[in-house]
Structure formats: C-alpha cells, structure tokens
N, CA, C and O of each residue as an XYZ file, in Angstrom:
348
protein
N      89.026    105.446     91.362
C      89.192    104.020     91.507
C      89.944    103.734     92.795
O      90.900    104.432     93.131
N      89.512    102.708     93.512
C      90.179    102.291     94.750
C      90.563    100.824     94.652
O      89.829    100.015     94.084
N      91.722    100.489     95.211
C      92.177     99.103     95.230
C      92.924     98.836     96.528
O      93.506     99.737     97.134
N      92.891     97.574     96.936
C      93.637     97.126     98.113
C      94.686     96.135     97.634
O      94.419     95.290     96.779
N      95.885     96.253     98.199
C      96.990     95.372     97.846
C      97.538     94.729     99.112
O      97.810     95.418    100.095
N      97.700     93.424     99.090
C      98.359     92.712    100.178
C      99.713     92.260     99.646
O      99.797     91.461     98.713
N     100.768     92.787    100.258
C     102.125     92.576     99.761
C     102.845     91.609    100.693
O     102.912     91.825    101.903
N     103.384     90.537    100.110
C     104.044     89.480    100.866
C     105.528     89.439    100.513
O     105.913     89.702     99.374
N     106.351     89.108    101.498
C     107.791     88.970    101.307
C     108.514     89.617    102.470
O     107.975     89.715    103.573
N     109.740     90.059    102.221
C     110.481     90.819    103.236
C     110.069     92.277    103.053
O     110.745     93.052    102.377
N     108.937     92.632    103.677
C     108.349     93.946    103.447
C     108.121     94.725    104.746
O     107.558     95.820    104.725
N     108.555     94.167    105.862
C     108.483     94.912    107.119
C     109.905     95.149    107.614
O     110.770     94.281    107.499
N     110.134     96.339    108.168
C     111.461     96.690    108.655
C     112.423     97.111    107.557
O     113.635     97.134    107.771
N     111.895     97.445    106.378
C     112.740     97.834    105.240
C     112.259     99.146    104.616
O     112.554     99.429    103.455
N     111.527     99.937    105.379
C     110.983    101.230    104.926
C     109.976    101.076    103.785
O     109.806    101.984    102.972
N     109.307     99.916    103.731
C     108.344     99.674    102.658
C     107.167    100.634    102.735
O     106.791    101.236    101.730
N     106.579    100.782    103.923
C     105.396    101.637    104.058
C     105.716    103.092    103.742
O     104.964    103.746    103.019
N     106.815    103.603    104.273
C     107.189    104.999    104.016
C     107.480    105.216    102.531
O     107.106    106.243    101.964
N     108.138    104.259    101.914
C     108.433    104.373    100.483
C     107.158    104.289     99.654
O     107.013    105.001     98.661
N     106.231    103.419    100.060
C     104.946    103.320     99.359
C     104.181    104.634     99.479
O     103.548    105.081     98.523
N     104.242    105.247    100.652
C     103.585    106.545    100.852
C     104.178    107.592     99.905
O     103.441    108.331     99.252
N     105.502    107.651     99.834
C     106.153    108.622     98.945
C     105.735    108.408     97.493
O     105.461    109.367     96.771
N     105.689    107.157     97.074
C     105.292    106.849     95.699
C     103.828    107.212     95.468
O     103.489    107.784     94.432
N     102.963    106.887     96.420
C     101.535    107.208     96.291
C     101.317    108.721     96.209
O     100.520    109.195     95.399
N     102.020    109.464     97.041
C     101.871    110.921     97.005
C     102.394    111.493     95.688
O     101.819    112.440     95.150
N     103.473    110.926     95.171
C     103.998    111.358     93.871
C     102.944    111.149     92.779
O     102.835    111.936     91.839
N     102.171    110.068     92.929
C     101.135    109.734     91.951
C      99.797    110.410     92.257
O      98.805    110.191     91.563
N      99.787    111.237     93.312
C      98.577    111.966     93.723
C      97.442    111.028     94.142
O      96.273    111.267     93.837
N      97.813    109.958     94.848
C      96.842    109.006     95.374
C      96.611    109.270     96.849
O      97.449    109.873     97.520
N      95.482    108.820     97.348
C      95.227    108.859     98.783
C      95.017    107.429     99.254
O      94.730    106.534     98.459
N      95.167    107.226    100.568
C      94.997    105.879    101.103
C      95.858    105.659    102.322
O      96.055    106.562    103.135
N      96.378    104.427    102.442
C      97.217    104.104    103.599
C      98.079    102.880    103.314
O      97.833    102.125    102.373
N      99.096    102.708    104.154
C      99.914    101.497    104.174
C     100.102    101.125    105.634
O     100.445    101.972    106.459
N      99.877     99.851    105.953
C     100.026     99.417    107.346
C     100.583     98.007    107.388
O     100.335     97.192    106.499
N     101.343     97.737    108.445
C     101.846     96.398    108.678
C     100.728     95.519    109.211
O      99.877     95.974    109.977
N     100.735     94.265    108.804
C      99.816     93.276    109.345
C     100.587     92.331    110.263
O     101.787     92.135    110.075
N      99.916     91.748    111.247
C     100.611     90.866    112.192
C     101.277     89.658    111.530
O     102.229     89.108    112.083
N     100.799     89.237    110.366
C     101.365     88.056    109.704
C     102.588     88.379    108.839
O     103.103     87.501    108.146
N     103.058     89.643    108.874
C     104.264     90.023    108.140
C     104.007     90.679    106.797
O     104.939     91.170    106.162
N     102.756     90.694    106.353
C     102.437     91.363    105.093
C     102.236     92.855    105.321
O     102.117     93.312    106.457
N     102.202     93.604    104.228
C     101.835     95.017    104.269
C     100.529     95.169    103.497
O     100.378     94.653    102.390
N      99.593     95.886    104.103
C      98.280     96.173    103.530
C      98.322     97.598    102.992
O      98.583     98.539    103.741
N      98.067     97.757    101.695
C      98.092     99.074    101.055
C      96.742     99.314    100.390
O      96.259     98.476     99.629
N      96.138    100.458    100.680
C      94.922    100.884     99.996
C      95.247    102.171     99.259
O      95.839    103.089     99.827
N      94.857    102.236     97.989
C      95.125    103.424     97.177
C      93.873    103.810     96.409
O      93.145    102.956     95.903
N      93.636    105.116     96.333
C      92.460    105.639     95.647
C      92.872    106.846     94.815
O      93.610    107.714     95.280
N      92.383    106.887     93.580
C      92.673    108.014     92.700
C      92.503    107.597     91.257
O      91.709    106.710     90.945
N      93.247    108.236     90.383
C      93.206    107.943     88.961
C      93.585    106.478     88.716
O      94.551    105.983     89.297
N      92.830    105.785     87.860
C      93.054    104.358     87.619
C      94.471    104.074     87.123
O      95.085    103.096     87.552
N      94.995    104.900     86.238
C      96.352    104.687     85.726
C      97.382    104.840     86.838
O      98.380    104.119     86.859
N      97.152    105.769     87.762
C      98.070    105.970     88.882
C      98.017    104.787     89.843
O      99.051    104.370     90.366
N      96.830    104.243     90.080
C      96.707    103.057     90.938
C      97.446    101.886     90.297
O      98.129    101.135     90.995
N      97.324    101.719     88.989
C      98.053    100.666     88.281
C      99.560    100.870     88.390
O     100.310     99.909     88.556
N      99.999    102.118     88.296
C     101.436    102.411     88.407
C     101.944    102.105     89.811
O     103.050    101.589     89.972
N     101.141    102.420     90.831
C     101.533    102.073     92.199
C     101.638    100.562     92.338
O     102.565    100.070     92.982
N     100.716     99.820     91.752
C     100.783     98.356     91.822
C     102.100     97.851     91.242
O     102.738     96.974     91.824
N     102.508     98.396     90.107
C     103.792     97.996     89.516
C     104.937     98.296     90.474
O     105.853     97.486     90.620
N     104.891     99.465     91.134
C     105.941     99.821     92.084
C     105.944     98.852     93.259
O     107.012     98.460     93.730
N     104.764     98.458     93.741
C     104.676     97.556     94.891
C     105.379     96.229     94.626
O     105.890     95.610     95.559
N     105.416     95.785     93.388
C     106.098     94.539     93.056
C     107.612     94.645     93.256
O     108.292     93.628     93.392
N     108.133     95.860     93.275
C     109.569     96.050     93.480
C     109.853     96.580     94.879
O     110.705     96.040     95.584
N     109.155     97.621     95.281
C     109.355     98.213     96.597
C     110.701     98.903     96.708
O     111.394     99.089     95.708
N     111.075     99.284     97.931
C     112.370     99.941     98.147
C     113.516     98.935     98.017
O     113.277     97.727     98.004
N     114.754     99.420     97.920
C     115.892     98.526     97.668
C     116.051     97.370     98.656
O     116.437     96.276     98.245
N     115.768     97.575     99.938
C     115.987     96.523    100.937
C     114.866     95.487    100.970
O     114.995     94.468    101.650
N     113.782     95.724    100.258
C     112.634     94.809    100.279
C     112.840     93.642     99.317
O     113.607     93.728     98.358
N     112.134     92.553     99.603
C     112.022     91.428     98.679
C     110.538     91.099     98.581
O     109.961     90.561     99.527
N     109.930     91.407     97.481
C     108.495     91.183     97.306
C     108.280     89.831     96.645
O     108.802     89.563     95.563
N     107.499     88.979     97.315
C     107.174     87.660     96.773
C     105.832     87.650     96.050
O     105.658     86.911     95.081
N     104.890     88.459     96.507
C     103.561     88.452     95.905
C     102.835     89.754     96.218
O     103.049     90.361     97.267
N     101.980     90.171     95.300
C     101.085     91.313     95.497
C      99.702     90.856     95.041
O      99.499     90.536     93.870
N      98.760     90.830     95.972
C      97.392     90.422     95.653
C      96.517     91.668     95.654
O      96.439     92.391     96.647
N      95.860     91.905     94.518
C      95.018     93.097     94.355
C      93.544     92.713     94.475
O      93.114     91.678     93.966
N      92.788     93.558     95.152
C      91.340     93.362     95.232
C      90.657     94.722     95.186
O      91.289     95.760     95.385
N      89.350     94.698     94.919
C      88.582     95.941     94.930
C      88.452     96.439     96.358
O      88.493     95.655     97.306
N      88.297     97.744     96.506
C      88.138     98.360     97.822
C      87.003     99.356     97.715
O      87.083    100.318     96.950
N      85.938     99.127     98.487
C      84.734     99.939     98.357
C      84.515    100.933     99.489
O      83.620    101.773     99.393
N      85.307    100.864    100.560
C      85.124    101.786    101.682
C      85.624    103.182    101.318
O      86.370    103.353    100.354
N      85.205    104.173    102.098
C      85.691    105.539    101.905
C      87.188    105.612    102.196
O      87.690    104.933    103.091
N      87.883    106.431    101.439
C      89.318    106.636    101.633
C      89.528    108.111    101.938
O      89.261    108.960    101.088
N      90.010    108.431    103.155
C      90.198    109.843    103.508
C      91.338    110.473    102.709
O      92.142    109.776    102.090
N      91.390    111.798    102.736
C      92.456    112.533    102.056
C      93.803    112.196    102.679
O      93.876    111.798    103.842
N      94.856    112.356    101.907
C      96.202    112.086    102.391
C      96.558    110.620    102.235
O      95.778    109.827    101.708
N      97.751    110.274    102.702
C      98.202    108.885    102.657
C      98.857    108.574    103.988
O      99.947    109.066    104.282
N      98.196    107.761    104.790
C      98.638    107.473    106.157
C      99.535    106.241    106.191
O      99.392    105.329    105.377
N     100.453    106.231    107.138
C     101.291    105.067    107.414
C     101.067    104.699    108.867
O     101.186    105.538    109.760
N     100.740    103.426    109.094
C     100.546    102.971    110.482
C     101.057    101.560    110.643
O     100.985    100.998    111.736
C-alpha cells in the first residue's frame, strides 16, 4: 500500500523530515519526505497497510519541536524506490 501525506504547521526547520524518515524505517516503509516551497512537508510511504497507518498517526504529532496543524492523506500510485529519502 502507498499513500501520500501533506503535513501543515510548523514542520520545517524542526527535524520533521529526518524524524519521519527514522519512524518510516522503524516501520519498514520505503518512500520519501521533502519540504515544499509553501512550508508544508510532503511524505510518501509504501509498505504494509498497518505500518502506513501507524506512520500517519505519528505524522500528526511529529518530533517535539513541531506543531502539526493538518495531515491530508491521498492515494499514491507512482513507483516508490527502496529506502527512505529526505530532500
């Protein structure tokens, strides 16, 4: 299962992407996390459906310095390479 998450709030400059990567790898997911020019973080995760759901729950909290206002989930149909990239 693959999903895309757009995370809004104070999510840039607070180690959100690196923390999301650590959580995704712990859950054995592949995908990426990247900053968007509008201040959101774009996260794509692929793997076991329960693990993707667990990552979504984590995204609502994020690392301690983050303030998450919203997480919008959508389907993601493109190929997802191995590993979890941060850019």
